C-alpha positions in Angstrom: -7.9 32.3 28.5 -9.2 35.9 28.1 -9.1 37.4 24.7 -9.1 41.1 23.7 -11.7 42.4 21.3 -9.1 42.3 18.5 -8.2 38.7 19.3 -11.9 37.7 19.4 -12.5 39.4 16.0 -9.5 37.5 14.6 -10.8 34.2 15.9 -14.2 34.8 14.3 -12.5 35.7 11.0 -10.4 32.5 11.2 -13.3 30.3 11.8 -15.3 31.9 9.0 -12.4 31.5 6.6 -11.9 27.9 7.5 -15.6 27.1 6.8 -15.7 28.8 3.4 -14.1 27.5 0.2 -14.2 30.3 -2.4 -15.3 29.3 -5.8 -14.6 31.0 -9.1 -17.5 31.3 -11.5 -17.0 31.0 -15.2 -19.6 33.0 -17.1 -19.0 31.1 -20.3 -19.3 27.6 -19.0 -21.5 28.0 -16.0 -19.2 25.7 -13.9 -17.4 26.4 -10.7 -13.8 25.5 -9.9 -11.9 25.7 -6.6 -9.2 28.4 -6.4 -5.6 27.4 -7.1 -4.0 26.7 -3.7 -0.6 25.1 -3.2 -1.7 22.8 -0.3 -4.9 21.2 -1.6 -5.7 18.9 -4.4 -9.2 17.9 -5.3 -11.4 15.8 -7.5 -14.8 17.4 -7.8 -17.9 17.1 -10.0 -20.0 20.2 -10.6 -23.2 20.5 -12.6 -25.1 23.7 -13.4 -27.7 25.0 -15.8 -26.2 28.0 -17.7 -28.5 31.1 -18.1 -28.1 34.1 -20.4 -27.5 36.5 -17.5 -25.4 36.2 -14.4 -27.3 39.0 -12.8 -30.7 37.4 -13.3 -32.6 36.8 -10.0 -33.4 33.3 -11.3 -29.7 32.4 -11.8 -29.6 28.8 -10.5 -27.4 27.7 -7.5 -24.5 25.4 -8.4 -24.8 21.8 -7.3 -21.3 21.1 -6.1 -20.5 17.5 -5.1 -17.1 17.1 -3.5 -15.6 13.6 -4.2 -12.3 14.2 -2.5 -10.7 17.3 -1.0 -7.4 16.5 0.7 -3.7 16.6 0.2 -3.4 13.2 -1.3 -5.4 10.5 -3.0 -4.6 6.8 -2.2 -5.3 5.7 -5.8 -3.7 8.7 -7.5 -4.8 9.7 -11.0 -6.8 6.9 -12.8 -4.9 5.6 -15.8 -6.0 7.0 -19.2 -6.5 3.5 -20.6 -7.5 1.2 -17.7 -6.9 -2.5 -18.1 -9.8 -4.8 -18.6 -10.5 -7.0 -15.6 -8.7 -10.4 -15.6 -11.4 -13.1 -15.3 -11.3 -16.9 -15.2 -12.2 -17.1 -18.9 -9.3 -14.6 -19.6 -6.9 -16.9 -17.7 -8.1 -19.9 -19.5 -7.7 -18.1 -22.8 -4.1 -17.1 -21.9 -3.4 -20.7 -21.0 -4.8 -22.0 -24.3 -2.6 -19.5 -26.2 0.5 -20.4 -24.3 0.7 -16.8 -22.8 2.5 -17.1 -19.5 0.4 -16.1 -16.5 2.0 -13.6 -14.1 1.2 -13.9 -10.4 2.6 -12.0 -7.4 1.8 -11.6 -3.8 0.5 -8.5 -2.1 -0.3 -8.0 1.5 -1.7 -4.4 1.8 -3.0 -1.5 -0.2 0.3 -0.1 -1.5 1.7 -3.5 -2.6 -1.5 -4.4 -4.4 -1.8 -1.0 -6.0 1.7 -1.2 -7.6 1.2 -4.8 -8.6 -2.1 -4.0 -10.3 -0.7 -0.9 -12.0 2.3 -2.9 -13.2 0.0 -5.3 -15.1 0.0 -8.5 -13.0 -2.6 -11.0 -14.1 -3.2 -12.5 -10.6 -2.6 -11.0 -7.2 -2.3 -13.5 -4.4 -2.8 -12.6 -0.7 -0.5 -15.4 0.4 -0.2 -16.6 3.9 3.5 -15.7 3.6 2.3 -12.4 5.0 2.8 -14.1 8.4 6.5 -13.7 8.0 7.0 -10.8 5.5 4.3 -8.5 6.8 3.5 -9.6 10.4 7.0 -10.8 11.6 5.9 -14.3 12.5 8.1 -17.4 12.5 6.1 -19.3 9.8 2.8 -19.5 8.0 1.2 -21.7 10.7 0.8 -18.7 13.0 -1.5 -16.5 10.9 -5.2 -16.8 11.5 -8.3 -16.2 9.3 -9.1 -12.7 10.8 -5.6 -11.5 10.0 -5.8 -12.8 6.4 -9.2 -11.2 5.9 -8.0 -7.8 7.0 -5.2 -7.9 4.5 -7.5 -9.3 1.8 -9.8 -6.4 2.1 -6.9 -4.0 1.9 -5.6 -5.6 -1.3 -9.1 -5.7 -2.8 -9.5 -2.0 -2.4 -6.4 -1.3 -4.5 -6.9 -3.9 -7.2 -8.9 -2.9 -10.2 -7.9 -5.4 -12.9 -6.0 -8.3 -11.6 -7.7 -11.5 -10.5 -7.4 -11.7 -6.7 -6.9 -14.9 -4.6 -6.8 -15.3 -0.9 -4.8 -18.0 0.8 -6.7 -20.1 3.3 -4.5 -20.3 6.5 -3.6 -23.5 8.3 -6.4 -24.7 10.5 -9.2 -23.1 8.5 -10.0 -25.8 6.0 -8.4 -29.2 6.9 -11.1 -30.4 9.4 -13.9 -31.0 6.9 -15.1 -29.8 3.5 -17.9 -27.9 5.3 -15.3 -26.0 7.4 -13.3 -25.2 4.2 -16.4 -24.0 2.4 -17.4 -21.7 5.3 -13.9 -20.2 5.3 -13.9 -19.8 1.5 -17.2 -18.0 1.6 -15.8 -15.5 4.2 -12.8 -14.8 1.9 -15.2 -13.9 -0.9 -17.8 -12.0 1.1 -15.6 -10.4 3.8 -12.2 -10.4 2.1 -13.6 -9.4 -1.3 -11.5 -12.0 -3.0 -12.4 -13.6 -6.4 -11.0 -17.0 -5.5 -9.1 -18.9 -2.8 -5.9 -21.0 -2.6 -5.4 -24.1 -0.4 -2.6 -26.6 0.0 -2.7 -30.3 -0.5 -3.2 -33.0 -3.1 -5.3 -36.1 -3.3 -6.5 -35.8 0.3 -7.9 -32.4 -0.3 -9.9 -33.4 -3.5 -13.3 -33.7 -1.7 -12.7 -30.3 -0.1 -11.8 -28.6 -3.3 -14.9 -30.1 -5.0 -17.2 -28.8 -2.3 -15.8 -25.3 -2.7 -15.9 -25.2 -6.5 -19.4 -26.6 -6.6 -20.4 -23.6 -4.5 -19.1 -21.4 -7.3 -15.8 -20.3 -5.7 -12.7 -20.7 -7.9 -9.9 -22.6 -6.2 -6.1 -22.5 -6.9 -4.4 -25.7 -5.8 -1.0 -26.0 -4.3 1.2 -29.1 -4.5 4.8 -30.1 -4.2 6.4 -28.2 -1.3 3.5 -27.2 0.9 4.8 -24.7 3.5 1.9 -25.3 5.9 3.0 -28.9 6.1 6.7 -28.3 6.5 6.9 -30.2 9.7 5.8 -33.4 8.0 8.1 -32.8 5.1 11.1 -32.3 7.2 11.3 -28.6 6.5 11.3 -26.6 3.3 12.6 -29.4 1.1 12.5 -29.8 -2.7 9.8 -32.3 -3.7 9.8 -34.7 -6.7 13.5 -35.5 -6.7 12.9 -39.3 -6.9 10.7 -41.3 -9.1 8.3 -42.1 -6.3 8.2 -38.5 -5.1 7.7 -37.1 -8.6 4.8 -39.5 -9.2 3.2 -38.3 -6.0 3.4 -34.7 -7.1 1.9 -35.7 -10.5 -0.9 -37.7 -8.8 -1.7 -34.8 -6.5 -1.8 -32.3 -9.4 -4.1 -34.6 -11.4 -6.4 -35.0 -8.3 -6.8 -31.3 -7.7 -7.5 -30.8 -11.4 -10.2 -33.4 -11.3 -11.7 -31.9 -8.2 -12.2 -28.6 -10.0 -9.1 -26.4 -9.5 -8.7 -23.8 -12.2 -4.9 -23.9 -11.8 -2.3 -25.4 -9.5 0.9 -24.0 -7.9 3.9 -26.3 -8.2 6.4 -25.3 -5.6 10.0 -26.4 -5.2 9.9 -29.1 -7.9 12.7 -30.0 -10.4 12.0 -28.1 -13.6 12.0 -31.3 -15.7 9.3 -32.8 -13.4 7.3 -29.6 -13.4 7.4 -29.4 -17.2 6.1 -33.0 -17.6 3.4 -32.4 -15.1 2.4 -29.2 -17.0 2.1 -31.3 -20.2 -0.1 -33.9 -18.5 -2.5 -31.3 -17.1 -5.3 -29.4 -18.8 -5.2 -26.5 -16.4 -2.4 -24.0 -15.9 0.5 -24.7 -13.6 2.0 -21.7 -11.7 5.6 -22.4 -10.8 7.6 -21.1 -7.8 11.0 -22.7 -7.8 9.8 -25.1 -10.5 11.5 -23.8 -13.7 10.1 -21.9 -16.7 8.3 -24.9 -18.2 5.2 -24.0 -16.1 2.2 -22.1 -17.5 3.1 -19.1 -15.3 5.1 -17.9 -12.3 4.5 -16.5 -8.8 6.9 -14.8 -6.4 6.6 -13.1 -3.1 6.7 -9.4 -3.8 8.8 -8.5 -0.7 11.4 -11.0 -1.9 11.6 -10.0 -5.5 11.6 -6.3 -4.9 14.4 -6.6 -2.3 12.4 -5.1 0.5 14.5 -6.7 3.2 17.7 -5.9 5.1 21.2 -7.0 3.9 22.1 -10.5 5.0 18.6 -12.0 4.9 18.5 -15.4 3.3 16.1 -15.8 0.4 15.2 -19.0 -1.5 17.4 -20.0 -4.5 14.6 -19.5 -7.0 14.1 -15.8 -6.1 15.5 -13.2 -8.4 16.0 -9.8 -6.7 14.6 -7.3 -9.2 15.0 -4.2 -7.0 16.4 -2.8 -3.8 13.4 -1.3 -2.0 15.0 -1.6 1.4 18.1 0.2 0.3 16.2 3.0 -1.3 13.9 3.4 1.6 16.8 3.4 4.0 18.6 6.1 2.0 15.5 8.3 1.9 14.7 7.9 5.6 18.3 8.5 6.6 18.4 11.7 4.5 15.1 12.9 6.1 16.5 12.2 9.6 19.7 14.2 8.8 17.8 17.2 7.3 15.4 17.3 10.3 18.4 17.3 12.7 20.1 20.0 10.8 16.9 22.0 10.3 17.2 21.9 6.5 13.8 20.4 6.4 11.2 21.8 6.0 12.5 24.4 3.6 10.5 27.5 2.5 8.9 25.6 -0.4 7.5 23.1 2.0 5.5 25.7 4.0 2.3 27.7 3.5 2.2 31.4 3.1 0.1 33.9 5.2 -0.8 37.4 4.0 1.5 40.0 5.7 -1.4 42.0 7.1 -3.0 38.9 8.6 0.3 38.0 10.2 0.7 41.5 11.6 -2.8 41.3 13.0 -2.1 38.0 14.6 1.1 39.3 16.2 -0.8 42.3 17.6 -3.6 40.1 18.9 -1.1 37.8 20.6 0.5 40.8 22.4 -2.9 41.5 24.1 -3.4 37.9 25.3 -3.0 37.6 29.1 -0.3 35.3 30.3 1.5 35.1 26.9 
């Protein structure tokens, strides 16, 4: 494409303008600040050494370090009073005081960000992501690499909550050595602070091997979804004397092996309360009543981030309607785009009139336009 002299001059001016960010100098503070522009937000740190005269030849150059210069920030504005990090000693202290422990799942940066900001004590990257985030049939499909990807995403967003990664089926059952190797990957690559695995007495040697290596383990007994085929499906456990005793024995075994807490899933509340009294570590209930030391729910379930008609477990309380709100917003956006109501004037960027006139004239001289 051949450009006229006017167009070439305009092009050079545009490139020059794009590479230069004007700064306003404050004579009183010696600091620089970016100009107020409607389309940019920034977080910058600037340091200078003030001098008596701005015209002095020895006036120092400003050291301007740009931390972020974009239209958005994934983390938003840091809270004025950030929470202290939740640690194992903190969880043990909460348990000793009878303060219920709040646990919720998160599977990506946004879900972890909101869970952490809302004050959750523990954020679990559960293998339930197989269904709620990846569209799989059940938890048996998800693999280690997929779990690690989501763990890293959650870890980036979480600043205070204690993070736990769920070891997927097939990554820990073969031997304690295999389980330890996987657990180490969840800490090193996934940036988790602890791991969770399913199973009772039979997993005690595995749990001991991992905890002896210094990795916190959250146990999981009662209904263990990874073993649903051997349980005859997602069935409540502990409904008979024999079954309830097995759940108790499993809970005691994982406690003895070194678990810092244990999830009790789909167990009658009376049974869960008795097991909680018999243990010296916290129990985290899910479908096990309020007699446990804490509770856990899948975030997608409890926020209502699913279409109408989807079946959810009996124990889930729907605290929101994320699907409905998202549907309403996206539908409104679709309609406004179709009707050309969006974008409106306030959603666009202005251009100086003279520059626009110059551009229009330059375009007229372009060949083939």
